[in-house]
N, C-alpha and C positions, 0 to 999 in steps of 0.2 A: 214582058218588060213594059208594054203600053199601060198596064194597070198601075204602075208606080209613078207615071208622069203627073197625075193630079196631086199626089202626095208631095212630090218634089216641088211642084209649083206652089202649093200651099205653104210648105216650109220656107221657100225662098221669099214669098210675099210676107210671111210673118217675120222673118229675119230682117227684111228690108224695112218693114214698118217699125220694128223695135229700134234698129240702128238709126233710121231717119228721125224717129221721135227724140232720141237722145241728142242727136246732132242739132235738131231744130230747137230743142229746149236750151241748149248751150248758147245758141246764137240769139234767141228771142227773149229769154228769161231775164228778169232783173238781176243786177249784180251789186247788191248792197250788202257787203260782208260786214259782220260785227262779231264781237267776241262770243256772244250767245249762240250764233249760228254755227260757229266753228267747233263748239264743244259737243261731246256725246250727249244724246238725249236719253234721259232716264225717267220718263213719265212726269216731268215737271219738277223732279227732285234734283237738288244739286248733285252732280256726279261725285262719287266717292273716289278718293285717290287709290290707285292700284300700285302694287309693288312692281319693281323694275322687271322681274322675271315673269310677270303676269299673274302671280299668285295661284292658289289652289282653289278649285271649285268645291263646294260642299257636296257630300255624297247624295244629298237630297236632289240636287240638280240631275245627277246621272240616273237616280231611281225614277224621277219623273220622266226623263227622256226614254228610259227603258219601258215604262208603262205606256207611253204614247206609241212607241214602236210596236209593242205587243198588241195593243188594240187596233192599230192600223193593219197589222197582219191578220188579225181576227176578222176584220171587215172584208179584207181581200178574199178570205176563204169562205166567209159566210154568205156573201152575195151570190156567187155561182151555185153554192149548195141550195140556197133558197129558190133560185130559178129552176134548178133541175131536181127539186125535192121529190116530185111524183115518180120520176124514173129511177131514183136510187133505192127506194123501198126501206125496209127495216135496217138493212146494212148501212145505208147512208145516215140514218138517224142515230145509230149506235156510234158510228165513227165521229159524227159531229158532237155528240154528247161527250165523248172522250176528249175531243179537241177543246171543247169549252171548259172541261175540267182542268186541262193543262193550263189554259189561259187564266182560270181562276186561281190556280196555284201561284202563278206569277203575280197576279193582283194581290193575293194574300201576303206574299213576300214583301211587296212594296208597301203595303199597308202596315205590316208589322215593323218594318224598318223606318217608318215615319215619313215616307215619301209623299204622302197626301196631306201632311200638316204644314201649313204656311205660318211662318213667324211674323 
């Protein structure tokens, strides 16, 4: 149990710093509110009105999110494979080629559906 004390102390310090920073910013920061600061920020473009129910997101949004997740998962598996490449031998190489092929299938699907085209 003694090995976990530094982790708990670090987590407590991080939480105290985060909470303390938010509280100090609320007390010390300027409070000059105006209409522009209270609106949603959309890269300097005037916000577009949204329907009451929130509206529907286009399919491209979900395809882009899926592609992001697929490549995040690929990196999570490729890094340990690259570190232990010598110990895995030909079996590890074949398994990683199969894994990359399945990732490329997902990439091709998103590409064919137009997820990489920006309007």
